[in-house]
N, C-alpha and C positions, 0 to 999 in steps of 0.2 A: 504496499500502499503506501501511498505519496503522504506525505505528512500530514497535507489536507483533511485524507479521508482515515488518517489514521486518530489525529484531535476528535473528529465525529465518532469515530469507532468507541471513542474513551469518554468521551462525556454523554452520547445518545445511545450508545450499544449498537449504531448503526451508521455506516460508511459511507451512506446516501442522503442520510435526514437534512432537510432545510434543502432539499433541493428539488428545481421547479423543473420539470419535464417538459421542452416543446411539444409535443406528442400531448400531453394533459393538458396543456393551456391553449384555450381557441384562440391565434392571432386574429386580433381584427385588419380590417382593412384601412390603409390607411387616412382614405378618405372616413371614417367610423371615425377615429382619432383625433383629425385634423378639429369638422366641425365643431364639439362641443366646445369643443376651447377658444367659439369666439362668440362675442357677445353682442349680437344683432341690432341690440334697441335703440341706436344710434343710426344715424346718417354715415358711419363710417360701420366700419366691420369691427371691432376693436381683436385683437388677440392680445386675448389673459392669458398667458402660460407662458415659458419663457423663451428669453429676449439676449441675443447678442448686447455683449456692451457700448456697440452706437447705437441701443435702441431700438431695432430691427429685429420682429420675431424668427424665434426659431423652434426646428422640428423635425426632426430625425425622418428622411425622407429617401427611399433609395439609399440605406446604407450610410448614411450621412448627414450632418444638420447642416437644413436647406434656409433659407430666412423663410417665414412662412408670406410673404408677400411670395413671393415667386412659385411656392405650393400650389398657394390658391391661385394662379394664375394658368399653371400647371391644369388642375383639375376643370379648368372652366376653357381653356383654348388649345390646349397642347403642349408639346414641348416646344422647351426658348432655345433656340438657333445660335449657335456658337459667335460670340463677340455681340449680345445682344441683352440688352439691361432689361428691367421691368424697373418703370414709372412710376411711384405716388402720384396723381394729376390731385388728388387733396392735401400732400404735403401731411401728410401724417403715417409717421413709419410706421406704426402699429395696425397698419388698416391693411385689409385682407379682401376686403368690397371689388370685387373680380373688374365689373363698370369704373373702379375708381381706378383699375391698377392701367397700362401701357404699354407696349413695348418699344423700347427706343434702343437710338448707341448713345455709344458715352457721350458723341460730343450733344447730340440732343437732352437728354440727362444732364449735362450740368447746365443746358439753358434754363430748365425749369424750375431753377431758385429764385427765395424770395426771401428778401432783401440783406441789408450789407450784410459783407464779414463780420465777425466779434473783431478784427483788429483794424475796424475801420474809424477814422478820426468823423469822417464829416455823416455817416450812418445812414448813408444813401450810396444805396450800390450802384458800382460805376463809375463812384465821384471821390476825386480828392484837392485837397489844396494845393494849388501849386504857388509854392515863394516867389519865381524869378518874376512869373508876369502879377501877384498879387490878386488871384481870381482864383475862382474854377474849374480844375481840371474834367473831364468828361472821359473815358477810355471802355470801349466797346468788344470785344474781343480779338486785344491788343492793338484798336484802331485809336486812337486820340480823334475822339468826333469833335473837340472846340474846344474856351476859354468864358466862361462866364460872371459876371459880377457878384451873381446871390446863387443861394445852396437848393433856389428852388429853378431859378432858371435850368441850372447845371443839374439835376432831377428830372425836368420835363425832357431837358434835350437824352437824357440818358433813356430814359422812355420808349417815345419815339423812337433813339438811334436804335436800340433792342430788339421791336417790335418789326424792324425795318429788315437788320439780320437775320434771326432768330426763327425759327418754324417754331418750337416748343415754348415760346415762354406765355405759358396762359397765368402767370402771376402777375406779368407786365398788361396783358390785356383785357385780363380781369379788371382790373383798378384804372383802365383808363376807362 
């Protein structure tokens, strides 16, 4: 006997005590395990089980830990192609409602941000103070759009430029 089975034999008189055998346990289908962990009482269907450190829900699927939003997308629409991502239209990382999710490229996913970066001093996405001109500078997709006296003018210019250049920036489109 191995050490583990020997200890079980000493404690319980049975080297197999405490073991669960797969053939005696009814294995549930992934969808049967998944949907009871979802709160559907709100417009966003929220994942109530475990999460990754970045806030996205986690679920064991096909032998690995996967994002719950990706699993929900696969249940509704089928496999996710290589190099594609699942974007939350609602910007809620715990949302698994299939009609709030869409298939996008990495670039398209990066376009659909809301708000400024945490490190932004202006508090406006794509706008920063440019001391050489004493004006607010607007930069969208590594392209400088212009320089403005007021933060409000700069913000309006940044939103207009993103609406022109980006195809998946739902946040700006709904705000304008």
